[in-house]
C-alpha positions as CSV (number, residue, x, y, z in Angstrom):
1,M,70.0,41.8,-42.9
2,A,72.2,42.2,-40.0
3,G,70.2,39.5,-38.1
4,V,70.3,37.0,-40.9
5,P,73.1,34.3,-40.5
6,V,75.7,34.3,-43.3
7,V,74.9,30.6,-44.0
8,T,71.3,31.5,-44.5
9,R,72.2,34.3,-46.9
10,L,74.5,32.1,-48.9
11,R,71.9,29.3,-49.1
12,S,69.3,31.8,-50.4
13,A,71.7,33.0,-53.0
14,A,72.6,29.4,-54.1
15,V,68.9,28.5,-54.5
16,V,68.3,31.1,-57.3
17,M,71.8,30.7,-59.0
18,G,71.6,29.2,-62.5
19,P,68.9,31.0,-64.6
20,A,71.2,33.9,-65.5
21,F,73.7,31.4,-66.9
22,V,71.0,29.9,-69.2
23,V,70.1,33.5,-70.3
24,A,73.8,34.3,-70.7
25,V,74.2,31.9,-73.5
26,A,72.1,34.2,-75.8
27,Y,74.7,36.8,-75.3
28,V,77.5,34.7,-76.9
29,D,75.4,33.1,-79.6
30,P,76.9,32.8,-83.2
31,G,75.5,36.2,-84.1
32,N,77.9,37.6,-81.5
33,F,80.8,35.8,-83.1
34,A,80.1,37.5,-86.4
35,T,79.5,41.1,-85.1
36,N,82.2,41.2,-82.4
37,M,84.9,39.6,-84.5
38,A,84.1,41.8,-87.4
39,G,84.4,44.8,-85.2
40,G,87.8,43.7,-83.9
41,A,89.1,42.7,-87.3
42,S,88.1,46.0,-89.0
43,H,88.7,48.5,-86.3
44,G,91.0,46.9,-83.7
45,Y,90.1,47.8,-80.1
46,L,88.2,50.9,-81.1
47,L,84.7,49.4,-80.2
48,L,85.6,47.6,-77.0
49,W,83.7,50.2,-75.1
50,V,80.5,49.2,-77.0
51,I,80.8,45.6,-75.6
52,V,81.3,46.8,-72.0
53,G,78.5,49.2,-72.1
54,A,76.1,46.7,-73.8
55,S,77.1,44.2,-71.1
56,L,76.2,46.6,-68.2
57,L,72.9,47.5,-70.0
58,A,72.1,43.7,-70.4
59,M,72.7,43.2,-66.6
60,F,70.1,45.9,-65.9
61,I,67.5,44.6,-68.3
62,Q,67.8,40.9,-67.2
63,Y,67.5,42.0,-63.6
64,Q,64.2,43.7,-64.4
65,S,62.9,40.4,-66.0
66,A,64.1,38.3,-63.2
67,K,62.5,40.7,-60.6
68,L,59.2,40.6,-62.4
69,G,59.1,36.8,-62.1
70,V,60.2,36.8,-58.5
71,V,57.8,39.5,-57.4
72,T,54.6,38.5,-59.2
73,G,55.1,34.8,-59.6
74,R,54.2,35.1,-63.3
75,N,56.4,35.6,-66.4
76,L,56.3,38.5,-68.8
77,P,54.1,36.8,-71.6
78,E,51.6,35.8,-68.8
79,L,51.4,39.4,-67.5
80,C,51.1,40.8,-71.0
81,R,48.0,38.5,-71.5
82,E,46.5,39.6,-68.2
83,H,46.9,43.4,-68.6
84,Y,46.8,44.1,-72.4
85,P,43.9,43.7,-74.9
86,R,43.8,40.5,-76.9
87,P,44.8,42.0,-80.2
88,V,47.9,43.4,-78.6
89,T,48.6,40.1,-77.0
90,G,48.2,38.4,-80.4
91,L,50.6,40.9,-82.0
92,L,53.2,40.3,-79.3
93,W,52.9,36.5,-79.8
94,A,53.2,36.6,-83.4
95,Q,56.4,38.7,-83.4
96,A,57.8,36.6,-80.6
97,E,57.4,33.5,-82.9
98,L,59.2,35.3,-85.6
99,V,62.0,36.2,-83.2
100,A,62.3,32.5,-82.2
101,M,62.7,31.4,-85.9
102,A,65.3,34.1,-86.4
103,T,67.1,33.0,-83.3
104,D,67.1,29.4,-84.5
105,L,68.5,30.5,-87.8
106,A,71.6,32.0,-86.2
107,E,72.2,29.1,-83.8
108,F,71.7,26.4,-86.5
109,V,73.9,28.2,-88.9
110,G,76.6,28.6,-86.3
111,A,76.6,25.1,-85.2
112,A,76.5,23.8,-88.7
113,V,79.5,25.9,-89.7
114,A,81.3,24.6,-86.7
115,L,80.6,20.9,-87.6
116,N,81.7,21.6,-91.1
117,L,85.0,23.2,-89.8
118,L,85.7,20.3,-87.4
119,F,84.7,17.3,-89.3
120,G,83.9,18.4,-92.9
121,V,80.2,17.7,-92.6
122,P,78.1,19.4,-95.2
123,L,76.0,22.2,-93.8
124,L,72.6,20.7,-94.2
125,P,73.4,17.4,-92.6
126,A,75.3,19.3,-89.9
127,A,72.2,21.3,-89.2
128,L,70.1,18.0,-88.8
129,I,72.8,16.8,-86.3
130,T,72.6,20.1,-84.4
131,A,68.8,19.6,-84.2
132,A,69.2,16.1,-82.7
133,V,71.8,17.2,-80.1
134,S,70.0,20.3,-79.0
135,A,66.8,18.3,-78.8
136,G,68.5,15.9,-76.4
137,I,69.7,18.9,-74.3
138,L,66.2,20.4,-74.4
139,A,64.7,17.2,-73.1
140,L,66.2,17.9,-69.7
141,A,64.5,21.4,-69.3
142,P,61.0,20.7,-68.2
143,L,61.6,18.1,-65.4
144,R,65.3,18.4,-64.8
145,R,65.8,22.1,-64.6
146,R,69.0,22.0,-62.6
147,R,70.6,19.4,-64.9
148,F,69.5,21.5,-68.0
149,E,71.2,24.5,-66.4
150,S,74.4,22.5,-65.6
151,V,74.6,21.4,-69.3
152,I,74.2,24.9,-70.5
153,I,76.8,26.3,-68.0
154,G,79.2,23.5,-69.2
155,L,78.7,24.7,-72.9
156,L,79.2,28.2,-71.8
157,A,82.5,27.2,-70.1
158,V,83.6,25.7,-73.4
159,V,83.0,29.0,-75.3
160,L,84.8,31.0,-72.6
161,G,87.7,28.5,-72.5
162,G,88.1,28.6,-76.3
163,F,88.4,32.3,-76.5
164,L,90.6,32.6,-73.4
165,Y,92.9,30.1,-74.9
166,Q,93.1,32.1,-78.2
167,A,93.7,35.4,-76.1
168,L,96.6,33.8,-74.3
169,R,98.1,32.6,-77.5
170,L,98.0,36.2,-78.8
171,G,99.7,37.7,-75.7
172,P,98.9,40.9,-73.9
173,P,96.5,43.1,-75.9
174,T,98.7,46.2,-76.2
175,G,96.5,49.4,-76.5
176,A,93.3,47.7,-75.6
177,A,92.7,50.2,-72.8
178,E,92.3,53.0,-75.5
179,G,89.3,51.1,-76.7
180,L,87.4,51.8,-73.4
181,V,87.2,55.5,-74.5
182,P,84.0,56.0,-76.5
183,G,84.5,57.0,-80.1
184,F,84.1,56.1,-83.8
185,A,86.1,56.1,-86.9
186,G,83.7,56.7,-89.8
187,A,80.2,55.4,-90.7
188,D,81.3,51.8,-91.0
189,S,82.4,51.7,-87.3
190,V,79.0,53.2,-86.3
191,L,77.2,50.5,-88.3
192,L,79.4,47.7,-86.6
193,A,78.7,49.2,-83.2
194,T,75.0,49.2,-83.9
195,G,75.2,45.6,-84.9
196,M,77.1,44.7,-81.7
197,L,74.5,46.4,-79.6
198,G,71.7,44.7,-81.6
199,A,73.2,41.3,-81.1
200,T,73.4,41.9,-77.3
201,V,69.9,42.4,-76.0
202,M,68.0,39.2,-77.1
203,P,64.3,39.6,-76.8
204,H,63.6,35.9,-76.3
205,V,65.6,35.8,-73.1
206,I,63.9,38.8,-71.7
207,Y,60.8,36.6,-71.8
208,L,62.5,33.5,-70.6
209,H,64.3,35.0,-67.5
210,S,61.0,36.0,-65.9
211,A,59.9,32.4,-66.4
212,L,63.0,30.9,-64.9
213,T,62.6,32.9,-61.7
214,Q,58.9,32.9,-61.2
215,H,58.9,29.7,-59.2
216,H,60.9,31.6,-56.6
217,H,58.0,33.9,-55.9
218,R,57.3,34.3,-52.1
219,A,54.9,36.5,-50.2
220,D,57.2,37.3,-47.3
221,P,59.0,40.5,-48.1
222,A,62.2,39.5,-46.2
223,V,62.5,36.3,-48.2
224,R,61.7,38.0,-51.5
225,G,64.5,40.5,-50.7
226,R,67.0,37.8,-50.2
227,T,65.9,36.1,-53.4
228,L,66.3,39.4,-55.4
229,R,69.8,39.7,-54.0
230,G,70.6,36.2,-55.1
231,C,69.2,37.1,-58.6
232,R,71.5,40.1,-58.8
233,A,74.5,38.0,-57.8
234,D,73.6,35.4,-60.4
235,I,73.1,38.1,-63.1
236,V,76.4,39.8,-62.3
237,V,78.4,36.5,-62.4
238,A,76.7,35.0,-65.4
239,L,76.6,38.1,-67.6
240,G,80.0,39.0,-66.4
241,V,81.2,35.8,-68.0
242,A,79.3,36.5,-71.1
243,G,80.8,40.0,-71.3
244,L,84.3,38.5,-70.8
245,V,83.7,36.1,-73.8
246,N,82.5,39.0,-76.0
247,V,85.6,41.1,-75.1
248,S,87.8,38.1,-75.8
249,M,86.1,37.8,-79.3
250,L,86.9,41.3,-80.2
251,V,90.5,41.3,-78.6
252,V,91.3,38.0,-80.5
253,A,90.0,39.4,-83.8
254,A,91.9,42.7,-83.3
255,G,95.1,41.0,-82.5
256,A,94.9,38.4,-85.2
257,F,93.4,40.2,-88.1
258,H,93.5,44.1,-87.8
259,S,96.2,45.4,-89.9
260,T,97.5,42.0,-90.9
261,G,95.8,41.7,-94.3
262,S,94.4,38.3,-93.3
263,P,91.0,37.2,-94.8
264,R,88.2,38.1,-92.4
265,E,85.0,38.2,-94.4
266,S,83.4,34.9,-93.0
267,L,83.6,32.6,-90.0
268,E,85.4,30.2,-92.2
269,D,88.1,33.0,-93.0
270,M,88.5,33.6,-89.3
271,H,88.9,30.0,-88.5
272,T,91.6,29.6,-91.2
273,G,93.3,32.8,-90.1
274,L,93.5,31.8,-86.6
275,G,95.0,28.6,-87.6
276,D,97.7,30.2,-89.8
277,L,98.6,32.9,-87.2
278,L,98.2,31.1,-83.9
279,G,98.4,27.4,-84.8
280,P,95.9,24.6,-85.1
281,G,95.1,24.7,-81.5
282,A,93.6,28.2,-81.9
283,A,91.6,27.1,-84.9
284,L,90.3,24.1,-83.0
285,A,89.3,26.3,-80.0
286,F,87.5,28.7,-82.3
287,A,85.4,25.8,-83.9
288,L,84.7,24.1,-80.5
289,A,83.5,27.4,-79.1
290,L,81.2,28.1,-82.1
291,L,79.7,24.6,-81.8
292,A,79.2,24.9,-78.0
293,S,77.5,28.3,-78.6
294,G,75.2,27.2,-81.4
295,L,74.1,24.0,-79.5
296,A,73.5,25.8,-76.2
297,A,71.8,28.9,-77.7
298,S,69.6,26.7,-79.9
299,S,68.3,24.8,-76.9
300,V,67.6,27.9,-74.9
301,G,65.8,29.5,-77.9
302,T,63.4,26.6,-78.3
303,Y,62.7,26.7,-74.5
304,S,61.9,30.4,-74.6
305,G,59.6,29.7,-77.6
306,Q,57.6,27.4,-75.4
307,V,57.4,30.0,-72.6
308,V,56.2,32.6,-75.1
309,M,53.4,30.3,-76.5
310,E,52.2,29.2,-73.1
311,G,52.2,32.7,-71.7
312,F,50.5,34.7,-74.6
313,L,48.1,32.0,-75.9
314,R,47.7,29.5,-72.9
315,R,48.6,26.8,-75.4
316,R,51.3,24.2,-75.3
317,I,52.7,22.0,-78.0
318,P,55.3,19.2,-77.6
319,L,59.0,20.6,-77.5
320,A,59.8,18.2,-80.4
321,L,57.2,19.7,-82.6
322,R,58.2,23.2,-81.7
323,R,61.9,22.1,-82.5
324,L,60.7,21.1,-86.0
325,L,58.7,24.2,-86.7
326,T,61.4,26.7,-85.7
327,M,64.2,25.0,-87.4
328,A,62.4,24.8,-90.8
329,P,63.4,28.2,-92.0
330,A,67.1,27.6,-90.9
331,L,67.1,24.3,-92.9
332,A,65.6,26.1,-95.9
333,V,68.2,28.7,-95.8
334,L,71.0,26.2,-95.6
335,A,69.5,24.0,-98.3
336,S,69.3,27.1,-100.6
337,G,73.0,27.6,-100.5
338,V,72.9,31.1,-98.9
339,D,76.3,32.2,-97.5
340,P,76.2,31.2,-93.7
341,T,77.7,34.5,-92.5
342,K,75.3,36.5,-94.4
343,A,72.6,34.4,-93.0
344,L,73.8,35.3,-89.5
345,V,73.7,39.0,-90.3
346,L,70.1,38.6,-91.6
347,S,69.1,36.9,-88.4
348,Q,70.3,39.8,-86.4
349,V,68.3,42.2,-88.5
350,V,65.1,40.3,-87.9
351,L,65.9,40.1,-84.2
352,S,66.0,43.9,-84.2
353,F,62.3,44.0,-84.7
354,G,61.6,42.1,-81.6
355,I,63.5,44.1,-79.0
356,P,61.1,47.0,-78.4
357,F,58.2,44.5,-78.2
358,A,59.8,42.7,-75.1
359,L,61.5,45.9,-73.5
360,V,58.6,48.2,-73.6
361,P,56.1,45.9,-71.8
362,L,58.9,45.0,-69.3
363,V,59.4,48.7,-68.4
364,L,55.6,49.7,-68.3
365,L,54.8,46.7,-66.1
366,G,57.6,47.3,-63.7
367,R,56.3,50.8,-63.0
368,R,52.9,49.6,-62.1
369,A,52.1,49.4,-58.3
370,D,49.0,47.1,-59.1
371,V,51.5,44.5,-60.6
372,M,54.6,45.0,-58.6
373,G,53.1,45.9,-55.1
374,D,55.7,47.3,-52.8
375,S,58.5,46.2,-55.2
376,V,57.4,48.7,-57.9
377,N,60.3,50.2,-59.7
378,R,61.4,53.7,-58.7
379,R,60.9,56.6,-61.2
380,A,64.7,56.7,-61.9
381,T,64.7,53.0,-62.8
382,T,61.7,53.4,-65.1
383,W,63.3,56.4,-66.8
384,F,66.6,54.5,-67.2
385,G,64.8,51.5,-68.6
386,A,62.7,53.7,-71.0
387,A,65.9,55.4,-72.2
388,G,67.6,52.2,-72.8
389,A,64.7,50.8,-74.8
390,A,64.6,54.0,-76.8
391,V,68.3,53.9,-77.6
392,I,68.3,50.2,-78.4
393,S,65.3,50.4,-80.6
394,A,66.6,53.5,-82.5
395,L,70.0,51.9,-83.1
396,N,68.4,48.7,-84.3
397,L,66.2,50.7,-86.7
398,F,69.3,52.4,-88.0
399,L,70.9,49.0,-88.5
400,L,67.8,47.8,-90.4
401,V,67.7,50.9,-92.6
402,R,71.4,50.6,-93.4
403,T,71.2,46.9,-94.1
404,V,68.1,47.2,-96.4
405,T,69.6,50.2,-98.3
406,G,72.9,48.6,-98.6
């Protein structure tokens, strides 16, 4: 690298910047609002270390996905189809579609609640408005990828700005540093920590990230190395922003609701409580952040669903039709009158099923020299990835069991 001009390095990095910001939206979706703010409201800063650790693990996982796309020129679903038997591929596709529907459930519910809080729109019509707006954003994805990325980055900035505003209104988070020391306070805190981890690693963006980087594939090892370094920078910055948003969620909830006796059972309660404690500006910032999160994450979720179908089945359907199919369960839930916050929790439980199905193939393919060539993962990387997959899968299984058994 010593002989490569600085301008060339910066240009190489700039070319690959953007995909990680699209992925980062999944790490601040409405499911994160529910889990992170519940953690802060119930236990103060106790679980802050969970968010920090989960954010670092997410950077590792997303880099492995981005690397797979850059090195092979194919995405994770395509490689699964090439290297695994058809029954396995079919199973992976089926669960990925269920994950897409669960993802849409969380995003639609979150955006619908936000529209209801902002304008008083009933939940079902609000969901239809969400569908129309997200479809417009999604229309940019296939042919105008840079513009699509710019819109998503703008929505992510709204989420970040909303929570930073609330954090500034609260003032310095006294005692927050103690939350960086790992620890629990009873079974409820363990369950919340598990939910926070389960809401962090989203299986659909593991598939998507490899698709967003595969067009950067180059045969020249030197160029490929610069591209991978650019991907790392993209991931650190984007997921660093997402981690900051998640930390802000917990800090705001801890400062506003912990030990205050304010209602905190639902997103609506949190919106009202923020308005009472910090003023109408904080309540508005919360609602706008929730709306931006739902719209952006919904568009990204549908985009990833298209990648999954094309990769596993080599079939493509119009994005508008996919939008209709994946939003149907969300509309049914809202029409049935189910509590929106409970629906968000249910979506995270369903998503827990999909995590090992994406992580395990990612780790196994990354260790194969016939797939990765001279960029094959080192043994330590493989073991770390396998350990991460095992821990996340076990914690999500625990979350599932505890949720089902009440």
